[in-house]
Phi, psi and omega in degrees: 000129181275150178252140185281347182298147177223143172234110184062228181266000185258117175283136176271125184245144174223109178267139178287144182307328180298335183265000180290135178296330182250018184298335180274354178284160178301149180303154181281165176302312178298322176299314181299317181298314182291319180296322176302315180298314180295318178298316178301313181295328180273351180073031178237164181285143176275132178256117184282347189260015181288151173278172177302314181295316179297319180296319179299315179296318180296318179300313179300316180295316181288330174298318178293314184296321183269002179081011180279358174300331181268008183307328181302330181286330184227066185277353190303331184277357183277144177280167176300321180296319179292318178297314181298315181298317179293319178302311182293322178298313182292323178293319179298326179280352181079022185257073184300312185296319177294322177298313179300312184295322185273321194245343184252136170294144182295342180251025181306145175245126180240124178258126180216170179301333180280355178130193178261130184237142188239141172068185181299324179295326176296319178293319177300316180299313180296324177294319177298317177300316180297317181294328176290320179286328189223083183294138179048060185291144171246119186261149170233126178266109182281320179219136174220111183234146174216140178207126182059237180263006185242155178210159180215139176229127171254127187222164172222151180213150177230131179270170180299334180269014180072007171295140179237144175222154172222157182196173175227126176245138174241154188224148164245125185237120179229139178052040175077014182223148173283118182255340177209149181208143170245146182229124174236122183234138172235129181237158176204160178247000000 
């Protein structure tokens, strides 16, 4: 389902989990990590057998239940692993603006083959480039690691036109926000 809000030239999209092409697949590692934290905070058991779509819905419900809906205002207490898990969850859901507001420092610096990009507008621009190269991407997170202030994600994606890309992104996360990121992408048809 498309959302009518716009920031610059980038439409912010939020697709419902039921419409995800990979929603019936097992939940991702980052989803599981974040869901474990939310379940622990809510005092309920973690279910390991959820699909991506079920995990997304459970995460949204537990964020409301545990009061993490307001996390953007006070992100400082989050670990790099929590920031990374939330970032991947929001990106998988297609919710760029919530990801920026919740997980990115307003002065983030992103290094990519296309140059150095600054702030939320720089992230929006790179997202627009990716969507042009890879329409309606379906992502697979091969590796998601976080330690101290650093994190790394190895990913693969396939677009609706069968274009495929893979990449490695690295992050510096301070005070609950992504302050620097590198993006390396390789594509093929």
